[in-house]
C-alpha positions as CSV (number, residue, x, y, z in Angstrom):
1,X,-91.9,-57.6,-54.0
2,X,-90.8,-54.2,-55.0
3,X,-91.8,-51.1,-53.0
4,X,-91.5,-47.7,-54.6
5,X,-91.4,-44.6,-52.5
6,X,-91.7,-41.2,-54.3
7,X,-88.4,-39.4,-54.3
8,X,-90.0,-36.2,-53.0
9,X,-91.2,-38.0,-49.9
10,X,-87.8,-39.7,-49.3
11,X,-86.1,-36.3,-49.8
12,X,-88.6,-34.6,-47.3
13,X,-88.0,-37.4,-44.8
14,X,-84.3,-36.9,-45.3
15,X,-84.0,-40.7,-45.4
16,X,-81.8,-43.2,-47.3
17,X,-82.9,-46.6,-48.6
18,X,-81.2,-48.1,-45.5
19,X,-83.1,-45.7,-43.1
20,X,-86.4,-46.7,-44.7
21,X,-85.5,-50.5,-44.5
22,X,-84.6,-50.1,-40.8
23,X,-87.7,-48.1,-40.0
24,X,-90.0,-50.6,-41.7
25,X,-88.3,-53.5,-39.9
26,X,-88.5,-51.8,-36.5
27,X,-92.2,-51.0,-37.0
28,X,-93.1,-54.5,-38.1
29,X,-91.1,-55.9,-35.2
30,X,-92.9,-53.6,-32.8
31,X,-96.3,-54.6,-34.3
32,X,-95.3,-58.3,-33.6
33,X,-95.7,-58.9,-37.3
34,X,-92.0,-60.0,-37.7
35,X,-89.8,-61.9,-35.3
36,X,-86.5,-60.7,-34.4
37,X,-84.5,-62.7,-36.9
38,X,-86.8,-61.6,-39.8
39,X,-86.7,-58.0,-38.7
40,X,-82.9,-58.2,-38.8
41,X,-82.9,-59.7,-42.1
42,X,-85.3,-57.0,-43.6
43,X,-83.2,-54.3,-42.0
44,X,-79.9,-55.9,-43.3
45,X,-78.5,-55.6,-39.9
46,X,-76.8,-58.1,-37.5
47,X,-78.7,-59.0,-34.4
48,X,-76.5,-56.7,-32.3
49,X,-76.9,-53.9,-34.7
50,X,-80.7,-54.2,-34.7
51,X,-80.8,-54.4,-30.9
52,X,-78.8,-51.2,-30.8
53,X,-81.3,-49.5,-33.1
54,X,-84.2,-50.7,-30.9
55,X,-82.5,-49.5,-27.8
56,X,-81.8,-46.1,-29.4
57,X,-85.5,-45.8,-30.3
58,X,-86.5,-46.9,-26.6
59,X,-88.0,-50.1,-27.8
60,X,-87.8,-53.2,-25.6
61,X,-86.0,-56.2,-27.0
62,X,-87.9,-59.4,-26.9
63,X,-86.7,-62.5,-28.8
64,X,-89.0,-65.5,-29.0
65,X,-88.4,-68.8,-30.7
66,X,-89.8,-68.9,-34.3
67,X,-93.1,-70.8,-34.8
68,X,-92.4,-74.4,-34.9
69,X,-89.3,-74.2,-32.7
70,X,-89.5,-75.5,-29.1
71,X,-87.7,-74.1,-26.2
72,X,-85.4,-76.5,-24.2
73,X,-86.0,-76.8,-20.7
74,X,-83.1,-76.4,-18.3
75,X,-82.0,-79.5,-16.4
């Protein structure tokens, strides 16, 4: 899918393509529409970089297993 954002909007937002990708990934993550791994992939950031971005925005980091993955119990 290709998303086109009018240049005048990007200019007024003083944003780069990377800024927009991160903003979209953060918002979809906050809306619980993307898990942490997919948000990192969309933002093109490592997990640590994405976590830093979340913390800078005052957003709690919650990582859950992907659907279909099971958590292993301790012991």
